[in-house]
C-alpha positions in Angstrom: 74.0 110.8 125.5 76.7 111.2 123.0 76.1 113.4 119.9 77.4 111.7 117.1 76.4 114.3 114.5 80.0 115.6 113.7 81.1 112.0 113.5 79.5 111.6 110.3 79.9 115.0 109.0 82.0 116.0 105.9 85.5 117.5 106.7 86.9 119.7 103.7 90.3 119.9 102.7 92.3 121.2 99.9 92.2 117.8 98.2 88.8 117.2 98.4 86.1 115.7 101.0 86.2 112.9 103.5 83.6 111.5 105.9 83.4 108.4 108.0 80.3 106.4 106.6 80.3 104.1 110.1 80.3 100.3 110.0 78.7 98.1 107.1 78.6 94.4 106.7 81.1 93.2 104.1 80.7 90.6 101.9 80.8 87.2 103.6 82.8 89.4 106.5 82.2 90.9 109.8 81.1 94.3 109.8 83.7 96.5 108.3 84.5 100.5 108.9 83.8 102.7 105.8 85.0 105.9 104.8 84.0 108.4 101.8 85.8 110.8 99.9 84.5 113.3 97.4 87.3 113.8 95.2 88.6 114.0 91.6 84.8 114.5 90.4 83.4 111.6 92.1 82.8 109.9 95.4 84.6 106.9 96.4 84.3 104.4 99.2 87.2 102.5 101.0 87.7 100.3 104.0 89.6 101.1 107.0 90.3 99.0 110.2 92.2 99.3 113.6 95.3 96.9 113.9 96.9 96.3 117.4 100.5 95.8 117.9 102.0 92.9 119.9 101.3 94.7 123.2 97.4 94.6 122.6 97.6 98.1 124.1 98.4 100.5 121.2 97.3 100.1 117.6 97.5 102.1 114.1 94.9 102.4 111.5 95.2 100.5 108.1 93.4 101.6 104.8 92.8 98.4 103.4 90.7 99.3 100.3 89.8 102.2 98.3 88.0 103.2 95.2 84.7 101.6 95.3 82.3 103.1 93.3 79.1 102.4 95.5 78.9 102.2 99.1 77.9 98.6 98.8 80.8 97.2 97.3 83.6 96.3 99.6 86.4 93.8 100.0 89.9 93.1 101.1 91.1 93.9 97.4 89.8 96.3 95.4 88.2 94.9 92.2 88.8 96.6 88.9 84.6 95.6 87.8 83.6 97.9 90.8 86.3 100.2 91.8 88.0 103.2 90.1 91.8 103.4 89.2 93.9 106.1 90.0 97.0 107.9 88.9 99.7 108.2 91.1 99.3 112.0 91.6 95.7 111.0 92.9 96.8 108.5 95.1 99.0 110.7 96.8 96.3 113.2 97.4 93.9 110.5 98.5 96.3 109.4 100.9 96.8 113.2 102.2 93.2 113.2 102.4 92.5 110.1 104.5 95.5 110.9 106.9 93.9 114.2 107.3 90.4 113.0 108.0 91.8 110.2 110.7 93.4 113.4 112.4 90.2 115.0 112.3 88.1 112.3 113.8 90.6 111.5 116.4 90.1 115.0 117.8 86.3 114.5 118.2 84.4 113.9 121.5 82.7 111.2 119.7 85.4 109.3 117.6 84.5 107.1 115.2 84.4 103.4 116.2 87.9 102.4 114.9 89.4 105.4 116.7 87.7 104.9 120.1 89.1 102.9 122.8 89.1 103.0 126.7 91.9 100.6 127.0 94.3 101.3 124.2 96.0 104.1 122.6 96.2 105.1 118.9 99.7 105.6 117.9 98.5 108.3 115.1 100.2 105.8 112.6 98.4 105.3 109.3 99.2 102.5 107.1 98.0 101.7 103.6 98.1 97.9 102.8 100.0 96.9 99.7 97.3 97.0 96.9 94.8 99.3 98.6 93.8 101.1 95.6 94.0 100.2 91.7 96.7 102.3 89.8 96.0 103.4 86.4 98.1 102.1 83.3 99.9 104.7 81.6 97.8 103.9 78.5 94.6 104.9 80.4 95.6 108.1 81.2 
């Protein structure tokens, strides 16, 4: 039997901490893969998914959304009523942290489900979907 203890552990990096939260049921959506980040003085949640290339044998990882303030709020687009907004430098740190987390998770014996496959291969690429997080207006700084 697999031991998934490390799969759900926090990983500490210079920019903050990240952990795989597992699958959650999205609002009127199929289950989604969730991660959490502790950085910038708070905890934020996001959605991540595996997207296959046309050959259906290789896939990359897409960060769909980020910045949810509560674990139970998800969706394909960040919502200003339920998500934090970030300075450009904070989003750069979040991107670095997410990429480091994916690398760490991929190195685990018991990988998160979005990285585990016996029939396909992860390209190592991480794509941040347009509008994946809310950007703070200059006036909000």
